[in-house]
C-alpha positions in Angstrom: -22.4 -52.6 -37.6 -19.2 -53.7 -36.8 -17.7 -56.9 -38.1 -15.1 -59.0 -36.2 -12.3 -60.9 -38.2 -10.2 -63.5 -36.0 -7.6 -66.1 -37.1 -4.6 -67.8 -35.8 -6.0 -70.6 -34.5 -4.9 -74.0 -34.9 -3.5 -78.0 -34.0 -0.2 -77.4 -31.5 1.0 -79.9 -28.9 1.3 -78.8 -25.8 4.1 -76.2 -24.6 3.5 -74.6 -27.8 2.2 -70.7 -28.8 -0.6 -69.3 -31.2 -0.7 -65.6 -31.6 -4.8 -65.0 -32.5 -5.7 -62.3 -34.2 -8.7 -60.0 -34.9 -9.9 -57.1 -36.2 -12.4 -54.6 -36.5 -14.5 -53.3 -39.7 -17.1 -51.5 -40.1 -18.6 -48.4 -38.2 -16.6 -47.5 -35.3 -16.9 -45.1 -33.6 -16.1 -45.3 -30.4 -14.1 -49.3 -28.7 -13.6 -48.9 -24.5 -12.5 -51.9 -24.7 -11.2 -55.9 -26.4 -11.4 -58.9 -25.2 -11.0 -62.4 -25.8 -13.2 -65.2 -23.9 -13.5 -68.6 -25.3 -16.0 -72.2 -24.5 -14.3 -74.9 -24.2 -17.2 -78.4 -25.3 -19.8 -78.9 -22.3 -18.2 -75.3 -20.5 -19.4 -72.1 -20.5 -18.0 -68.7 -21.9 -15.5 -67.8 -20.2 -13.4 -64.1 -20.7 -9.6 -64.9 -21.0 -8.5 -61.1 -20.8 -9.7 -58.1 -22.1 -8.1 -54.8 -22.7 -10.0 -51.3 -21.8 -8.9 -48.2 -24.2 -5.9 -46.9 -21.3 -4.6 -49.7 -22.3 -5.3 -51.6 -18.4 -5.4 -55.1 -19.2 -6.9 -57.9 -17.0 -6.4 -61.5 -17.6 -8.3 -65.5 -16.0 -6.1 -66.9 -12.9 -5.6 -69.6 -15.4 -4.2 -68.5 -18.4 -1.9 -65.1 -16.0 1.9 -65.3 -17.8 1.1 -67.6 -19.8 -0.2 -65.1 -22.3 -0.9 -61.3 -23.6 -3.2 -58.7 -24.4 -1.8 -56.6 -27.4 -3.7 -54.1 -29.3 -3.2 -51.7 -32.2 -5.2 -49.0 -32.6 -4.6 -47.3 -36.0 -5.2 -51.3 -37.2 -8.6 -51.5 -34.7 -6.4 -54.7 -34.0 -6.6 -57.5 -30.6 -4.1 -59.8 -30.2 -3.7 -62.5 -28.3 0.3 -64.3 -27.6 -0.9 -68.0 -26.0 2.4 -69.4 -24.9 3.2 -73.4 -23.1 -0.2 -73.9 -24.1 -2.2 -76.6 -22.2 -4.4 -79.1 -23.2 -7.1 -77.3 -20.9 -6.5 -74.2 -23.5 -8.7 -76.3 -26.2 -11.0 -74.3 -26.5 -13.1 -71.5 -29.3 -11.6 -68.4 -29.0 -13.9 -65.8 -29.4 -12.7 -61.9 -30.2 -15.3 -59.7 -28.3 -15.3 -54.9 -28.2 -17.3 -53.5 -26.3 -18.6 -50.2 -27.7 -21.2 -48.4 -28.8 -22.8 -51.7 -28.7 -21.7 -55.2 -28.3 -19.7 -57.6 -31.1 -18.7 -61.1 -31.2 -16.5 -62.7 -33.9 -17.4 -65.3 -35.3 -14.2 -68.0 -33.5 -11.8 -70.0 -33.7 -10.2 -72.9 -32.9 -7.4 -73.3 -30.9 -6.6 -77.5 -29.7 -3.7 -78.1 -27.2 -3.3 -82.1 -28.1 -0.9 -83.5 -25.3 
């Protein structure tokens, strides 16, 4: 079994920054990709950013230029640096790992006030 533990969420004013972390532990045999999703109230969960095993990254258009995903392979940890935050970034952010199976974190709340 694989466990994902997220941290770094919180309340921030518009224009501010937050850094999310997600540490994976347990029976990790391979990691094909790690990423972050988010779900705002009344909306579907959407992919925010993903980093693949080769280092290639993808972002949803709404965060390009503001968010940066990175990964520490030695620590099996993925980060999401979020700058220039907007109220519409408010959501629960979930860590996702694709390995031998799909794994999800418990979610961390990000609230951006205007």
